[in-house]
N, C-alpha and C positions, 0 to 999 in steps of 0.2 A: 559515448556521447563525446562530441568533439564541442571545444570551445568550454567545455564543464561548466556547472551549474549556474556561474555568474556573468559566463558570457566572455571573460577575462583569461581562459586559459588555453594550451596549446590548440590550434585549430587542424591538426591531423590526427591519425588514428591508423592501427593497423587490426586487420582482420584476417586470423588464421583459420583455416578448414584443412579437413583431411579426410581420407577414406582407408578403413580398414581393409586394406589389399595389399600389404606390405609393399614390395616394390613395382608391384604391377602399374602401370599408369591409366588414367581413363581421362576424356574429355569433359572438362568442364566450362562452363561459359556464366557468366555473372554480370546483371545490368543494374542499374541505379535506376528508380524510378521515384522521382521527386512528387511532391505535390503541390508546387508553386513554384515561381521565379525560375522558370528554366531549367535547362540542366545545371544546376550547379554543384553536383557532385561528382567526382572523378574519382577513377580507379586505374592503379598501375600494379603490376606483379612485379616490376623489377627498378631500375633506375631511370627507365623511359617516361615521357608525358604520360600523364593519366588521361583516360576518356571514359566515356560515358559507360562502354559495355568493355567487357575485358573477359579473355580465353584463354585455355592453355591444356596441360597435363597435369593433373593432382596423383599424388600416390601416397603409400601411408606416413611418408616424410612431411606429407603436407603443403601449403602455400600459404604467402604471408603476400594479403592486399593492403595496400595503401590506399587510405583514403583521405580525400584533398578536395575542401571545397574552393570554389572559386572565389579568388580574393577581393573582386570589386562586387560580391555579394552584399545586398543591403543588409545592415542590424536587423536582429530578430530573433524569434526560435522556427528554425526550417525544420522540415520531416521528410526523409527520403525512406523509400524501403530497398534493401539488394536481395536481388531475387537468385537465388543460387541454383544451379543444375548441372548434372553429373550423370553421362550416359556409363552404364556398367553393363557390357553387352545389351541385354534385351529390355534392361532393367533402368528406369528414370530416377534418379534421386534429386528432390527438391527440396530448398528450404529459404525461407522469408525472415532475413534479419532487418530489423527497424534501426533507422540512426538518425540521430537528431543532433543538430548544430545548433548552438547558441552563440551568437555574435553580438556583444553590447554595443551599443552607439559610441563612436568617439568622435566630440563635437567641439569646436572651439566654443568659449564662453566667455562673452567680456562681463566685467562685473557689471556693467550698465551700458544700455543701448541709445540712451539718450541724455544729452549736456548741452548748458547753457552756459553762456559767456556774455558778457557785458562790458560796453566800454563809455565811460561818462568821463567827464572833466575831473572829478576828484577822488572817484573809486571805481576802480575795474576790475572782472575778474575774465581772466584771459589765458588761463590756463589751468589743467584736470589731468590726473593719474589714474589710470584704471589698469583694472588687471585684465590679461588674458590667461585662461584656464583651460584646460582639458575636462572634460565631461567625466572620466574617468579615472583621474586623479594624476595622468602622466604629467613629468617636467621636461620632457625633449620634443616634445612634437614643435616642431619650427612652425613661425608663422609672419608673413607679410601683412603691412597695413599701407593702404593707399587714400590719399583724401582726393575728393573731385573738384575741390578748390582754390586757389593760390594763396588766399588767405588763411588758409587751416595748416598748419604743419605737424607731422604726426611723425612717431616713432617707426623707422622705417620697417624694422624686423627682429624679431625675438624667438624665445622660446617661451612655451606654456609656463605660466606661473610667474614670467615676467611682468614689469610694467609697458602699459602702452601712454605713452605722453603725449598730450594735444595742444598745441599751444596756437591761439587766433593773433591776427595782426590787424588792427582796425585801419590802418593809415590810408588806404585808398579805396576806403568803403564810405558810402552815404550815408546818412541817417536814417536808421530801420532796422529790422531785422532782417539778416541775411541767413540762409541755411545751406550746410553741407553733410555731405556722405564721407563716412569712412568706411572701407571695405577690407574685413579682416578676411585672410585667406590661406589656407595651408598648401604645401607641395607634398603632403604626405597623404597619399591615396586612400588611407585607411579613413581620412576625414572626410565626413558626411557633409559637412555645412560651410557658409562662410557668415560672417557675423556683420550685421551693417547698422552704425551707430551715426546717428542723426546728432547734429551740432548745429544749434542758433546761435548767432552771435547779434547781441542787439546794442546798435552805435545810437547813444546819446548827446545830444548837444546842451544839454543843461541837467545838471544833476536832479535825481527825481524828488519832489517833495509829497507829503502826505496827501493823500485821497480819501474823500468821502462820501459814499454815494448811497442816497435813500432810496432804498429798491420797494419801499412799500406801495410805490404807485405801479410795478410792474408784477410785484409776488403777491400772494395771501400772507400775510402779516401772522395770521392765526393757525395757519399750515407750516409755517415754520416753528412757532412756538410748539406744535406738538412734539417736537423732539427728532431724536436719532430716527434716519428711517423715512423722514418726510422731505429730507432736501439733499440734495447733492451738492459736493463742493470739493473741486481737484484743482492742483495746479499743473500745468504743462511742464516735462521736465526740460522742453527743449526751447520754445517760445514763452515770451513773457505774459502768458495769460492765464488767468483763475476763468473757472467753468464753473456756473451758480446755477443749480438746477431747482425748479420748485413747482407744484401743480404740472402744467403741462409744458412748460418752457426752460430753454437752457440759454443763459447769455454768457457770452466771454468777454471779459474786461481786460484791458492793458495792466500789468501790474506796475508799471511806472507812470501813467498818467492816470488810471483809473477809467479811459476812456470804453463805450463801449466799443466791441472789436465786431461782433455778430450776434445775433441771436436766431434760434431756430426751437420750431417744435416739432420733436420727433413724434414716431409712430408709435407711443406707448399710450398706456391708459393713465398712469401718472408716474410721477419722478421720484424715486425714493434716492435711496443712497447712490453714489458712483465710484468710478476707479478707473483708472487711466491706464493706458499700457505703457511699456518702459521707455516706450520710442516717442510716446508722445502722440501718434498717428489714430488710436482707437480710445474710445468710451464705453464705458461697461454700466448699463443705468440698469438699476432696480426697478420692475413693474410691479409693485403690488397688488394693481387691479386685477392684472391679467397674469400673476403668477409666473413672472418669467422674471430672467436678466437679458437684456437686450445690448447687442454689441453695435456701436455707431462708427462711421467714422468721424473722427473727434473735430473735423472743421466744419462739416457741413450738416452731421447730424443724420445721413442716410444711413438706413439699416444695413449692417453687413450679415448679422445671424442673430437667434436667440434662443436660449437654452432653459427650459422648462424646468418649474420646482417644484415638487410633487408636497402639496398641501401638508401631508401627515409627515413630513420630515420638517415642518417649521415649529412646531411645537407652538405655544405661545408667543415665538421672540419672532415673529415673523416680521413685525413691523420694524423690527432695527436690524435687520438683513444687511449687512455691508456686503458688497461682491468683493471679490481681492483678487488682482491679477500678481502672478507671480512666474519665476521661469526654472525651476529645477533642472540643473544639469542642461540648461538652453533651452528646454521647450516650456513655450507658453501654455499656461495654463490659467484656469479660472475657478474661482470657489464660488460655488452659488449660494446652496441653503443643505443643512442635515449632512447626509452624507454624499453631497453631489461635488465632483470637479471635474472640469470638461478641458479637453485639450483644443487649446483655439485653432490647433492647426488642422485637426481633423474633424471637429465639431463634435467629436462621442466623447461620451462619458468615459474617464478612465478610473479603475480599479483600485483602490485605495487598501493597503496590508497598514496595519497600524490603527488605533484609536486617534482621534482629534476631535476637536468642537469647533463647527464653523458659522456657530451662530452669530458670534462677535469676532472679527479677524480685524488685526489693524496690519496692513503690510510695511513691513517696515524700510527705511531709505538705507541701505547699508551696502557692503561691499559683498555681500553674500546673498545670492538670487535664491539659494536652496532655503532660507529661512523665511520661517513665518511667525510671528509675534502675536500672542492671542491678547485680550483686553487685559487679562490679568496677570501679563506680565510671562506667562507658559510660553516659552520657545519650542517650536517644531522644526525637524532638519526633516528636507523631504529628498529621495533620491529619484527619479523617473527612470525607469528601464525600460530597454525595446524590446525587453524578453518576454516570454509568457504568450505569443499570440495576438491577434486583432490589435487592440488599441496601446499594449503595453502595459506597465504597472507601474504604482506608485507608493514607494515605501516610507513611511513617517516613524520616526525616532525622537524619542524626547530630548532637546537639548538642554534646556535649563526648565524647572518645574517649582523654583524655592518663589511666593509670590508675597506681596507685602502691602496689595492692593485688597482695603478691607471696605469699600463703598461699592457703590453702583456699576454696574458695567461702564467702563470708560474708554482708552485708548493706551495703547503702550507703543515702544519703537525701538529699536535697537540704533546703539551709536555708531560713527561713523568707523570707530577703530574693531566692531563687531566685540567687543568686551562685557557691556553691561546693555542689560534690559531696563526702561525705564516705563513706569506706569502712572497715569493719569486718572484716580477711581475715586473720587468726590472723598473719601479717607485712605490713608494720613491726608492732610493739609501739606502735601509735599509732592515730588516728583523723585520716586526712592529708584534708585540705580541698582538693580541687583547683578553680581559679577555672573557672568556665564560659567565660568571656570571653578570660580569657588562656590558659588552658590551661596553667598552671604550678601549682606548689605554692605555695598562698597560705599556707597556716594547718597546724602540726602539735599537735594535742592528744592529751599524753601518756597513754599506758595502761600496760598490763603485758601479758606473754604469757597468753594471746594471745586477740586481740581476735576477737569472733564476735558481736556485736550493736551496731548502731547506730539511734538514732531520732531523727528532727529534730520539733520542735516548732514551733506557728506561731507562738510568741512569742520566737521565738530560742533557746531552750534546747537541747543536745544532750545524748544520755545514752547513754553508750557502756559495753558488757561485754566481759567478757574469760572465757575459759575458765581462770581461774588458781587451780587448784584449791589449793593450798598458800597463797597469799596472802592478807592479813588483808583486802583490800579488791579486788573483781572490777568494781565499777560505779564511774562516772566521770561528774560533771554538769559542762555550759560553758556559757559563752555565747559564742555562734559568733559575735557582734558584736564581742567584745573578746578572745577567746581565753582569758577567766577561769575558772579551775577553780571552779565552786560548793559542791564536795564533794566526798569518795569514800567508797563504801558498801559493803556486804557484801550478795550474794542470798540469805544465810541468817544464821542467828543464832549460827551459828559462824561466826569469822574464820579461814578456811581449814577445809581438808581437807571440802571440796563443792565442785560443780559447776555453772556455768550453764549451762544448755543454750544451744545455738547459737540464736541469734535467739529467744532466751528473755526478752525485753523489750518490755513495750509502757508509752506514754504517754498518761494519760488526757485525755480532752476538752478539759479546762480547762488542759490540762499542767501541773497541779500536784501528782501523783501516778504514782510508778512502779512497776507491775508486775512481778516478776521471777521465774521458774521454776527451781530448782536442785535437786540431788538429791546426797545425801552418801553413803547406802548403799541395800540394797535396804529399809530400812524409813523410808527418808525422801525424799519429793517435795515439796518445800516451796514454795509461792506466800507471795512475799512482797511487801507493799504498803507503801511509806512516802513522805513527801513529800519534795518538791526543793525546794530554796530558791527563792526569787522573785528574777527577774533584778533587779539593781539600777537 
């Protein structure tokens, strides 16, 4: 086997053979017969270049053949047969030797593909640091980064495991949102991809104020009250947009002004929970009527693809299914239900090795795209491998299993440092932070009854919410580094007598604005958008 079982070993091998004729030599020939990807295996019997066919004289002393795959061969598991033939007088001796070559994909992996910047009179976010890693853990792969807009400067080059710093300059820009792309590539011929990072810069001429939008005239309040799985709410990681989906319609609101940006009715039976791609270009909408998750262009609502969910895999939890987007080893994948994960590049289902529960998943916003946090605080680490043939394989291993979640299915997130998993699960009345390494309760962030939402920002902020119908405040903001409370808020213009929907909080891409969805009665479905304090 060339490349070893993990596809990271030596990509060459020697094959020796001989005949029991002593010093007498006879003609031999050997040819490589590959199953796919052309003539990728070459053979040589000396120091010269390899060829697909090789011939010579073999004696009892034997011949050593050098087997070498083409360096440009794509990653995956490749099979070939070596056909050996020796003519000994009138007798022809033949032997077939199976050859397997495993080559694991070496990809550049940016810690995030979407970045949001903001320039406002009194508070701006104009720089962010990402990591560029190798999908196979190499720390010496060279990379270069190029921005396509003059207002965005980036670290020009580096090695994998080093920082990519992005810095925006709004000086020459008009008010509005501007989009740039950063392309990260490598001169290493073994690297199979380039990463494209979308960057948004929103220039404001005034500081944003709170926005309160009653959605009752647009959406059914009773559908929203039905809870998780009956509505969708996500924030763009690039544009200052929050997407609200309910019934048959998706509305996009500006997270600074509260203005309606766009509205569309996608081709679905009904809209349930939603997820968004890391670059903000695609939405993933659970359609419980037609038993599928639909991939949409986020800005237009046009259908890209759909992924079938098998009803028998849903159990009784199908109404609370949350699709989840994640990128293990830089490969974009999608959770749907039961045991189903799909490759968003090919549209095919991916085989999974290792147990997991995908009924309730909260995809964390942290620097490790391989991690997925379950609602109860369990943390799985995934490795996508190009080996095995077909569409590759996905291996799941438990990263953290200690949970302090004691109530109903809620939400979980991983802090920016990648050190703790936080949960909001009805009880206890707090956001419990379990250390991923220590597997102990390291931090307790007080809340009230009953915690039902929690999101972690890339800058260290945590925003949690509770279904505290009678309490004056039901949203709590913390600094996860110090545990400091940065402020408590209400999800409504009312201080009490309203209910924050389960998983009814999202954080803007620049981590400055919170959007909350709550209801108070049959005429009030409120989207409230407000600023969170800066971390000291």
